[in-house]
C-alpha positions in Angstrom: 69.3 89.7 98.3 72.9 88.8 99.0 74.8 89.5 102.2 77.0 91.9 100.2 73.9 93.9 99.1 72.7 94.0 102.7 76.0 95.5 103.8 76.0 97.9 101.0 72.7 99.3 102.2 74.1 99.8 105.6 76.9 101.9 104.2 74.5 104.6 102.8 74.7 107.8 104.7 74.5 111.6 104.1 76.8 111.3 101.1 74.7 108.6 99.4 76.4 105.7 97.8 80.0 106.4 97.3 81.5 105.0 94.0 84.2 102.8 95.6 82.2 101.8 98.7 79.8 99.6 96.8 79.6 95.8 96.8 77.7 93.0 95.0 79.4 89.8 96.2 79.9 88.2 99.5 83.6 88.4 100.4 83.5 84.8 101.6 85.8 85.4 104.5 85.0 81.9 106.0 86.4 80.3 102.8 89.8 81.9 102.9 91.3 79.2 105.1 89.7 76.3 103.3 92.4 75.1 101.0 90.3 72.3 99.5 87.5 74.6 98.6 89.9 77.2 97.1 91.4 74.5 94.9 88.0 73.3 93.9 86.8 76.8 93.1 89.9 77.5 91.0 89.3 74.3 89.0 85.6 75.3 88.3 85.2 76.7 84.8 82.4 78.9 86.1 84.9 80.8 88.3 85.6 84.3 87.0 89.1 85.8 87.3 90.0 89.5 87.1 93.6 90.4 86.0 94.8 93.8 87.5 98.0 95.7 86.9 98.9 99.2 88.1 95.3 99.7 89.4 94.0 98.9 85.9 91.8 96.1 84.6 90.2 95.4 81.2 86.7 96.9 80.8 84.0 96.8 78.2 82.1 100.0 77.3 78.4 100.1 76.5 75.3 102.1 77.1 76.9 104.7 79.4 78.2 102.0 81.8 81.4 100.0 81.9 81.7 96.3 82.9 84.7 94.3 83.9 86.2 91.7 81.5 86.7 88.4 83.3 88.4 85.2 82.2 88.3 81.6 83.3 91.0 80.2 85.6 92.4 78.3 82.6 92.9 81.6 80.7 94.2 83.6 83.7 97.7 85.1 83.5 100.4 84.2 85.9 100.6 86.2 89.1 99.6 86.3 92.7 96.1 85.0 93.2 93.5 86.2 95.7 89.9 85.4 96.5 87.5 88.3 96.0 84.2 86.5 97.0 81.2 84.6 95.7 77.9 85.6 94.3 74.3 84.4 95.0 74.8 81.6 92.5 77.9 80.3 94.1 80.2 81.5 91.4 83.7 82.4 92.8 85.6 85.5 91.8 89.4 85.7 92.0 91.8 88.5 91.2 95.3 88.0 89.8 98.1 90.6 90.2 99.6 90.3 86.7 103.1 91.3 85.8 102.2 91.2 82.1 100.6 94.1 80.3 96.8 93.9 80.0 96.3 93.0 76.4 92.7 93.5 75.1 93.4 91.4 72.0 94.5 88.5 74.1 91.4 88.6 76.3 88.7 89.6 73.9 88.1 90.1 70.2 85.8 93.0 70.9 87.0 96.5 69.9 85.4 98.2 72.8 87.5 96.4 75.4 90.4 98.4 76.9 92.4 98.7 80.1 91.2 101.4 82.5 92.3 102.6 85.9 90.0 102.3 88.9 90.2 106.1 89.3 88.5 106.6 85.9 86.3 103.6 85.7 85.0 103.2 89.3 82.0 105.5 89.1 80.8 103.9 85.8 80.9 100.3 87.0 78.0 98.4 88.5 77.9 97.8 92.3 79.4 94.4 91.9 82.2 95.4 89.5 83.1 98.5 91.4 83.5 96.5 94.6 85.5 93.7 92.9 87.9 96.1 91.2 88.5 98.1 94.3 89.1 95.0 96.3 91.5 93.6 93.7 93.5 96.8 93.2 94.0 97.0 97.0 95.3 93.4 97.3 97.4 93.6 94.2 99.2 96.7 95.4 99.8 95.2 98.8 101.3 92.0 97.3 103.4 94.0 94.8 105.0 96.1 97.5 105.1 93.8 100.6 107.2 90.9 99.4 109.5 90.3 102.4 109.1 89.7 106.1 109.5 92.9 108.0 111.1 91.0 110.9 113.8 88.9 109.2 113.8 90.0 105.6 113.0 86.6 104.1 110.7 86.5 101.1 107.1 85.8 102.2 104.7 83.3 100.7 101.1 84.3 100.0 98.4 82.2 101.7 96.1 80.3 99.3 93.3 83.0 99.4 95.8 85.8 99.1 94.7 87.8 102.1 97.8 87.3 104.1 101.4 86.2 103.6 103.6 84.0 105.8 107.3 84.0 106.5 108.8 80.6 105.9 111.7 81.4 108.3 110.1 82.6 111.5 106.5 81.6 110.8 105.0 85.1 111.2 101.8 86.1 109.4 101.4 89.5 107.7 98.2 91.2 106.7 97.4 94.1 104.4 97.7 97.5 106.0 95.5 100.6 105.6 96.4 104.3 106.0 93.5 106.1 107.6 93.1 109.6 106.2 90.6 112.4 106.9 89.1 114.5 104.1 86.8 117.4 105.0 84.3 120.0 104.0 85.4 123.2 105.7 82.5 125.7 105.8 82.5 129.3 107.1 79.6 131.2 108.7 78.5 132.4 105.3 78.0 128.8 104.2 81.0 129.1 101.8 83.2 126.1 101.1 87.0 126.1 101.3 88.9 124.6 98.4 92.7 124.3 98.3 95.3 123.5 95.7 98.3 121.3 96.4 101.5 123.2 95.6 102.4 120.5 93.1 99.1 120.8 91.2 98.7 123.1 88.3 96.5 126.3 88.7 92.8 125.5 88.4 92.9 122.1 90.1 91.4 122.3 93.6 89.9 120.0 96.1 88.9 119.8 99.7 91.5 119.6 102.5 92.7 116.2 103.5 95.5 114.5 105.4 96.6 111.4 107.2 95.7 110.4 110.8 98.8 110.4 113.0 99.7 107.6 115.5 97.8 108.1 118.7 95.4 110.6 117.2 91.6 110.4 116.7 90.1 111.1 113.3 88.3 114.2 114.7 91.5 115.7 116.1 93.2 115.0 112.7 90.5 117.0 111.0 91.2 120.1 113.2 95.0 119.7 113.0 95.2 119.2 109.2 92.9 122.2 108.5 94.9 124.4 110.8 98.3 123.2 109.5 97.3 123.7 105.9 95.2 126.9 106.1 95.6 128.5 109.6 91.8 128.1 110.0 90.5 126.9 113.4 87.4 124.6 113.1 85.0 122.9 115.4 81.6 121.1 115.1 83.4 118.2 113.4 80.8 115.8 112.0 81.4 112.4 110.3 79.7 111.9 106.9 81.0 108.7 105.4 84.0 106.7 104.2 85.5 105.2 101.1 88.5 103.1 100.3 91.0 104.7 98.0 93.5 101.9 97.2 95.9 104.0 95.3 97.9 103.0 97.1 96.2 102.0 100.4 94.1 104.8 102.0 90.8 104.6 103.8 89.3 108.1 103.3 87.1 109.3 106.3 84.8 112.1 105.2 83.9 114.9 107.6 82.3 118.3 107.8 83.9 121.0 110.0 82.7 124.6 110.7 85.1 127.6 110.8 84.4 130.5 113.1 84.1 133.9 111.5 86.8 136.6 111.4 89.6 134.2 110.3 92.0 134.7 107.4 93.3 131.9 105.3 97.1 131.6 105.3 99.0 128.8 103.5 102.7 127.9 103.6 103.0 127.7 99.8 105.2 124.6 100.3 102.5 122.0 100.7 99.4 124.2 99.8 99.7 126.6 96.9 96.5 128.4 97.6 93.1 128.1 99.4 89.9 130.1 98.9 86.3 130.3 100.0 83.7 129.6 97.4 79.9 130.3 97.4 77.8 127.9 95.4 77.3 130.4 92.6 81.0 131.3 92.5 82.0 127.6 92.4 79.7 126.8 89.5 80.7 129.9 87.6 84.4 129.0 87.9 83.8 125.5 86.7 81.6 126.6 83.8 84.2 129.2 82.7 86.9 126.5 82.6 88.8 128.1 85.4 88.4 125.3 87.9 88.5 121.5 87.8 87.3 119.4 90.8 88.1 115.8 91.7 86.9 112.8 89.6 83.4 111.3 90.2 85.0 108.2 91.7 86.5 110.1 94.6 84.9 111.0 98.0 86.2 114.5 97.5 83.8 115.0 94.6 80.9 113.6 96.6 81.7 115.8 99.5 81.7 118.9 97.3 78.5 117.9 95.6 76.9 117.2 99.0 77.6 120.8 100.1 76.6 122.2 96.7 73.3 120.3 96.8 73.5 118.5 93.4 75.7 117.2 90.6 78.5 119.4 89.2 80.3 119.2 85.8 83.9 118.1 85.8 85.4 121.3 84.6 89.0 121.0 83.2 90.4 117.5 83.2 91.6 116.2 86.5 94.6 113.9 86.2 96.4 111.9 88.9 97.0 112.3 91.8 93.5 113.0 92.9 91.6 112.3 96.1 
């Protein structure tokens, strides 16, 4: 069993195996500063390269599961390169942030190959492929949006492994940043779940409450603050359940459960939150089956949180389109 597989087992918790928290390769962190090894790995025809653009990569469909389409270094498109890891056989995996459109015809003659976004494909990929694409999308977005030194404004230069950039003027090093966010089940004394609709979403699309952690704030305090700000509900008994990266663009979603005391009334500002309601399990399933309610995609931690409370899998309901948690 690989080190990545061992780590993946440690990540299992109350929510089970989250779609984008899986892994199947060693991230090879000790190789990132080894320029000679990186050059040798890139010259090795066994090395596999994944091209990504706008959180999408080419995938091949088959037997209810998707698989990533890789190319050799010689066939890789131009773009910023980054090391993703190595497998048990010593094969290296790289990602490339491609400026060119992902063209299935140029990469494969198979008709079942097409570009797909991580949001749609993540839950249908293997552990290895889900981990590689999540990693690649996160690094690609960072390189695309952080191209200059924040201190002096000079264009930065990616390090050979792509996990940091350097400023050629002042010598500073810059690393990818994450935005920690909390996302929570809010449950009342009747064991009902609160779902809310962002004011920008169409009617029928709902999810659990979420928000970003502020500077100098703990995640637990952020849970209570966000729930109160968005719904006027006071919660306690905040309990951590699990986490998942959501690199669209750069969030780390921290999943929690929180309990609301009885006798409270939901009140929303209608600027950020359009509506919020309590659902029983039977009521939620009936709304989904009737086509009145759509919940988050299966790749999201929001979906897993809802199904954890529900006690089993739920159908998708009406199509959920971006943005989704």
